C-alpha positions in Angstrom: -24.0 -3.5 -15.5 -25.3 0.0 -16.2 -28.4 -0.7 -14.0 -26.1 -1.3 -11.0 -24.6 2.2 -11.5 -28.1 3.7 -11.5 -29.0 1.7 -8.3 -25.8 2.9 -6.7 -26.5 6.5 -7.6 -30.1 6.2 -6.3 -28.9 4.7 -3.0 -26.2 7.3 -2.7 -28.7 10.1 -3.3 -31.1 8.5 -0.8 -28.4 8.3 1.9 -27.3 11.9 1.2 -30.9 13.1 1.3 -31.5 11.3 4.6 -28.3 12.7 6.0 -29.3 16.2 5.0 -32.7 15.8 6.6 -31.2 14.6 9.8 -28.6 17.4 9.8 -31.3 20.1 9.3 -33.6 18.7 12.0 -33.9 20.9 15.1 -32.1 18.5 17.5 -29.0 18.6 19.5 -25.9 18.1 17.3 -24.6 15.1 19.2 -28.0 13.4 19.0 -28.2 14.0 15.2 -24.7 12.7 14.7 -25.5 9.6 16.7 -28.7 9.0 14.7 -26.8 9.5 11.4 -24.1 7.1 12.5 -26.7 4.5 13.5 -28.5 4.9 10.2 -25.3 4.5 8.2 -24.3 1.4 10.2 -27.8 -0.2 9.6 -27.5 0.5 5.9 -24.0 -1.0 5.7 -25.1 -4.1 7.7 -28.2 -4.6 5.5 -26.0 -4.5 2.4 -23.2 -6.5 3.9 -20.6 -3.8 3.6 -17.8 -4.1 6.2 -16.5 -0.9 7.8 -15.3 -0.4 11.3 -16.7 2.2 13.7 -14.0 4.8 12.9 -14.6 4.4 9.1 -18.3 4.9 9.6 -17.6 8.0 11.7 -15.4 9.3 8.9 -18.1 8.7 6.4 -20.6 10.5 8.6 -18.2 13.5 8.9 -17.7 13.5 5.1 -21.5 13.6 4.6 -21.8 16.4 7.2 -19.1 18.4 5.5 -20.7 18.0 2.1 -24.1 19.1 3.6 -22.6 22.3 5.0 -21.1 23.3 1.6 
């Protein structure tokens, strides 16, 4: 059971790192947000996690807010 926690922490860190990398890239903001949203959607689909488009958008916004702080 503990190993699932480590895996979850690793995946969360990987997602946060990827998000930060995308947010710091020198691209137009709308393009970056679209890429980030697509990346999150692909991850959720791969791991069979069900979220609607608005929830994914909220998750992307939360990641972006955390990256700014």
